[in-house]
Structures are given as structure tokens and as C-alpha cells.
N, C-alpha and C positions, 0 to 999 in steps of 0.2 A: 585257556591261556591265550595270551596275545603273541603275535609273531608277525614280523614284517613280510614273510613269505606266505602267500595264500595257500592254505592246506585244505584238502577236502575233509569232509566230516570223518571219514574212516581214517584218514591220515592223522587228523587231530586227536581222535580217540586212541590211536596207536601211540602217539607222543605222550598223551596224558597217562596212559597205562604204564609206559616205561618210566615216567617221571614220578610215579606214585611210590613213595619210599616203603610202603607196606608190602610191596611185591619184591621178594628176594630174587625171584626169577620171573622174567617176562619175555615173551617171544612175539616177533612180527614176521609174517611170511607173506609170500605173494610171488607171482610170476614175473617174467621180464616186462619192463615198461610200466610197472604200477607205482613207481616212485619210492622204492625202498631206500635208495641212497639219500634222497631228500629227507625222508623221515629219520634216517640214521643221523644225518648232520644236524637236524633240528633237535633231536633228543640230546645230542652231545652239548649243543649250545645252551639248551634250557637247563640241563643239569649243572653246567658250569655257572650259569647265571644264578642258580640256587646255592652256589658256593660249595659244590661237591667236586672232589677230584675224580677225574674220569680217564680211563685208558681205552683206546680204540685198537682192536687187533683183528687178525684174520688168520686162517690156517696156513696160507702160503705167502711167500714173499711177493709174488706177482699180484695176489689179491690185496695184500696190504698196500702195495704201491698204487694200485688202481684206486682204492678208497681215498688215499691221500691226494691223488691227482684230481679226483672228482669233488672232494669236499674241502680241500685245503687244510685238513686236520691231520696232524702227525699220527701215523699208525705203525704198529709193529706186527711181526708174526706172533702167534700165540707162544711159540717156543722161546722167542726172545723175551716176551713179557714174563714168562715163567722162569726165565733166567737159567736155562739149561747151561751147563759148563761149556764154554767156547774155547777154541784153540789158542786164543791170545790171552787167556786168563793168566794172571800172575799170582793167583791164590787158590787154595783148595785143590792142589794138584792131585790129591788122592780121591777127589769127589767122583762119584759114579756119574759118568757122562749120560747115562740113560735116565737119570732122575733130576727133576728141576730143583733149584735152590729155593724157589718160592713154594711154600707148603704150609701146613697148619702151624708150624713153629716159626715160620718166617713169611707171613702173609704179604699180599700185594700192598704197596703204599697207597694205591688208589682205592677209593670207596666204591666206585662203579666200574665194571668191566663191560664194554660193549663189543660183542663178537659178531663180525660180518661173515658171510658165506657159512652160516651155521650148519647147513646140511652136510658139510664136509667134516665136522668135528666127530672124532672117533670116541667110543666109550672111555678109553683110557685118558685121552686128552680132556674130555669133559670132567672126569674125576679129578685130574690135576688142577683144573680151573676152580672147581668147587672147593677143593681142599685148601686152596690158597686165598680164598676170600677172607678179608678181615672181619672182625666182629661188626655186625651191622652192615656188612657189604652187600652189594647187589650185582647181578649180572643180567645183561640184556642180549638175547640171541636174535639175529636178523638173518634171514635166508629164504631160499626158494625150496619149498617142500616138494616140488615136482622134479627136482634134480636128483641125480643118483645119490644114494646114501654112502657113507664110508665103507671101504672094503673090509675093514677089521671085523672080527667076530663080535657078536653081541647086538642087542637092539639099538638101532640108530637113535642117539640121544635127542636130536632135534625133533624127530617125528613123535617120540614118546612125550617130550615136553609140550608139544602143541596140543596133546590130548589131556595132559595132567596139570599144566601150569597156565596162568593168565596169558592169553594169546589173542592176536587179531590177525586176520587175513586181509590183505589189501587186494582188491579185485578190479578196480577201474584202470583200464589201460590208457595211459596218457600219450602213447605213441601209436595211435590207431592207424596212422598212415604208414607205419613201418612194416614192410612186407615180411621181414624176417620174424618179427614178433607175431604178426597175424598167422603166419604159417606154423609157428611154434604152438600157438593156441589151437590150431587145427589138429596138430599132432596129438595134443593132450585129449582132444575129443575123439581120437581114433580116425581122423580124416586125412587123406593123402594131401601133402602140400601142393599149392598151385604154382605153376611155372610163371615166373616173373623175371624181369631183367636182373633184379638183385638176388634171385633165387633160381639158379639154373638147375635143371634135372636132366641127367644123362642116363638113360636106360641102356643096359648092355648085358650080354650073356656072360661076359668075363670082366667083372668090375675091377679086379686087380690089374690085369693087363691094360685096361683102359685108363686106370689111374696113373700108372707109370708112364704111359704115353702122353697123357694130358698134362701132368704136373709141369709147371714152369719154374724158372730159376728163382722167381720171387718167393717161392715156398721154402727156399733155403734161408730166408730172412726172418727177422724176429716177429714181424707183425702179420705173417701169413702162416697158416698151419694146416697140415693134413691130419685128420682125426679119423680113427677107426675104432670099432667096438672092442677089439681084442688084440692081445700081444702075440699069442702063439697060433700055430696052425698055418695052413696055406693061405688064409685070408687075414693074417695078422701083421702087426707092425714089424715084427722080426724079419719077415720076408720082404716087405716093401722098402724098409730103410736102406739096406745095402744097394738095392736097385736104383733108388734116387741118388744115393751117394756116388755110384758109378757114373751116373749121367752128368753130375755137376761138380764133383770133387774127386777125380780119379788119379790125380798126379801129386807127387811130393812125397817126402819121408812118411813112412807108415809105422805105427806102433800097434802091436797085437796085444789085446787085453783078454786075460782069462775070464771065464764066466763062472757064476755060482755053481752051475751044473756042469760036470765033466762031459756030459753028453752033448752040450752045446759047443759049437765051433767058436774058437776065440774071435773076438770082435776086432776088426781092423779099423783104425781111426787115423785121421790126418788133421793138420791145421786147417781151420775154416769149417770143419764139420759142425753141424748143428747137433747139440746133445741134450739129453734129459737125464737128471739125477733121480734114481729110483728108490733110495732109502734115506732115512734121516741119518746123517753123520755129524754128531756134535763135535767131534774132534776137528773136522774141517769146516764146520759152520755151513754145511750144504744139506738141503732138505728135500724130501720126496716131492717130485714134481717140478723142481727148478729147471728152467730151460736156459740155454746159453750157447756159446760157441767155443770150440777148442782154439786156443791162441797159438800154441806150439806143442810139438812132441819131441822127445829125446829118446830115440830107439835104443841107444846104448845104455843110458841110465834107467830107462823104463819110466821116466817121469813125463808128465804133461801139464800144461797150464791151461786153465779155462777162464772164461769171462762170463759172469752171470750177475744180473742185478747191479751192474756197475762195479762189481768187485772182481779182482784178479786172484785166483786161487791156484796154488801149486798142488798137484795130486801125486804123491810119492808111490812107489810100488809096495811099500809096507808101512804100517802104523802100529805102534805098540801102545796098548791101553789096558787099564784095569777093568776086568769084567766082574761086577759084583755077584752075578748069578753063578759064574764059575768059581769065584773066590780067588782068582789069580790073574797075573798079567797074561794077555793074549796078543798075538800078532795077527793082523789081517791085511788083505789087499783091498784098499778102498777103490781101486780102479774098476772092480767088478760092479760097482754101484752106478757106473756110467753106461748109458746106452745111446745109440744114435737117436736124434730127435726130429728128423724130418717128418716122420709120422708118429703120432702118439695116440694112446688110447683115450677114450672119453673120460675115464676116471682121472688120468694124468692131466688132461686139459681143463678139468673143473677148477673154477676159481680164476681162470685166465680169460682174457678177451683179446681177439685178433681182428684186424681189418677184414681179412678174408679167410674163410675156412673151406677146405674140401672135406666132405664127409663121405666115406666109402663104405658101403654095406654089401655083404656077400651072403648068399643063402647058406654057405657052409658055416656061418656064425650063428646058427639057429638059436642056441641057448642064450645068446646075448642080445638078440634083436627084440626090442620092446620100446614102448612109448617114452619111458623115462630116459633111456640111453639116447634115443633119437633127439628128444627135446633138449637134453643137456648139451649135446654136441652142437646143434644149430644155434643155440643161444650164446655160444662163444663168439659168434661173428657180429661185428659192428656194421659192416657195409655190404658184404657179399657172401652168399653161400653157393657152393657148387656141390650138388649131390650126385654121386655116382653109385648106381645100384642095379641089380637085376630085379625083375618084377616080383619074384617070390620073396626076396629079402624085404622089399618095400611093404608087402602085405604082412609079413611076420613082424615088422617093426611097429605095427599098429596095435599089437597086443599089450595088455597091462604088465607092469613090473610088479612081481610079488616080493614084498619086503620080508 
């Protein structure tokens, strides 16, 4: 095929494979810096030139926004493409909010679906996509097989497809001078990263204490993020977030939010707090992993307003909805799905990109320290990585991840 952009032979092969109409499914994988986004954009343009309708999507809002910024091509979340019922819908009020409108009986309008960040696609989401393909439809999955798989039970679809479907791995690193990518490749080879100006390493016997002392106010902003392997325990985000909150946002009206577990202390939040949404909520149009800021809180009414992805959303203390599994109307507290987001887990950061990240590892997190977690975390950074760790945790993070 001809193209104005000069592609390598493996990139051209990946584009040709994805434009081959005989392949219902095709996959492209590769690590950071190998040109996956260039290939994705070229695939889209070639398919459009072949008079095919194409939809570009990603698992999270941040990932979809990032693709759009890099390629100039409109992208949606997979959930929006599947048309899960949304809170502003004026039809199908009795529709199950947990099931998409696009399915075997109402397939996608587009002939080709291109899915970025495919390593994040869960078994259930994969099945929804495949069920909604029109007759003669095709789907293209593009992602990094070195990143963490989805947390949902079942075999990771992307890893399975790379073994069973037409696939190509991009291997040549076009950002060979990029210290973050070079260190990411070292991590995959089981080698400790090298200290560089763009990749600071701080060894300490108490990583959590050091992190809380080291973190600056810029990490309360959108483009800077603290990442940790786990949520719970003495070395998890649940412990770190309130400490960062107290350093930078300790004044003003406060709203206490109940947690899913009665054993957990209610979460205290204020306006200007950084937050992360931790479950898909189709009634509010908020999805797992969305980051943003609390705009205001009303302690008397129990409401709060948040800003995420350029949208303003009001979160009430109760929502009434129909639960198809229970077979009746249920009431739930959507505020339980909000957590502080100054520090997030590697899984929650996946699909996002930040100017600077601090990655904090502690030997207490033994079961979560591995190359795949480490690699996924550091490749979230565009410009700067600060690694805070004890030496035992660093050694443990060189071990393989068992899928």
C-alpha cells in the first residue's frame, strides 16, 4: 500500500494485516515507543479510503481523549460506542443500565471497530463488542501485551487473541533516546532501571513516609500522579491519600461518604480534592478509572459536584434504578464509588498518561511486585519518573507476572 507517512516494514505489515477484509479479528501489539499510535491512525485512514465505516474506541475516557489528541480522529469509550443507557436518555427508561443497546439484534453502524489499549479489555467487554459486530464486520485490537491484564476474572482476551488470531508485534523503538522507555525496556528484561535526570530513584527504608514528605502540590493537579501497586494495607493508596489531602487541602466544608465495607472509615472529602471513580455507573455516566476534581460539597444535602473529562456531574446521596438481576427497583449510594485520587493503583492509572509520575513500591506489597506492574506504571509518564522504593521491593519487582 502507499502512504504519505514513511512506515517501517513491520508497521506496513501491521497496517496491511488490519486492512485485510478476510481477517475478522486482527491484533497489533508492542511496547512503548514502537509507533502503535501511528499504525492505528494509518489503519483508520486506509480503511476510510477503502470506503469502510470505522469507529475508534478505548476502554477509558482518558484513553479515548488521548487517542483523539494524538491522531486528530474522533474516539469514544467502548461503553459509549456500545450505547449503554446514559442518565440523560429520554427513551427506554426501563432498559437495564448494565447491558448495552448495541448487540446481536442491534449491531454497530460501523463496519470496522478499532480498539486501542486492548490489554485493558475485560472478557465481558470483549463479548459485548463481538456480539455487536454487524454481518461482515471486523474488529482490530491494538495494545501493549506487556501491560497489566484486566482485573476481571477469566483469561485476558488480548493475550489470548495474540496467540489465536492474526497478529503482529511491533519491536523497533523509535524513541531510543527516551530514558523512560529505555528504562521500561530494562524492567521487562529483569534489569534495574538506571538513574537519570528524567528518572530519579530514591531508596529508603520507609517508602511511604518518604513519599508523603516528598510529594509536592503539583501532584494535586491533573497532569501529575502518584501511582502505587495496591489500594489496601499499610503500603496502599487508602493510607497515602488522606495524608496527601491533609497536606494540601485540609480546610473548608467537609462531606463524609460511607464506604462499601462497613469496616472502612467514612471518607472525608472537600472541594478541590482530586478524586477517582472506581466502578462503572451508567446512571451517572461515570466509569471506572475516571479522574477529576471535586467542585463543591453540600454537607446538609449530602450532595457533591465533580468535574471530570470537561463534564460537570452532580452526585446525589441516593439513586433509584432497576436491577435486572434482582428483578426489582433498587436504591444505592453512588458516592461510595468515589475515592481520593492523589495516589492511584497501577491498574487505575492504566490507559492514562501524565507529565510526571511518582511510583512508590514497598516490600510489604510482595504479592503485587512484578515486572508487568512496574513497567505499566513507569510508562504512564511522558517527561519524568520519580521512583521511591526500598531495595527489597526493587528486587521483587524484577520477577515475572504470572497471568
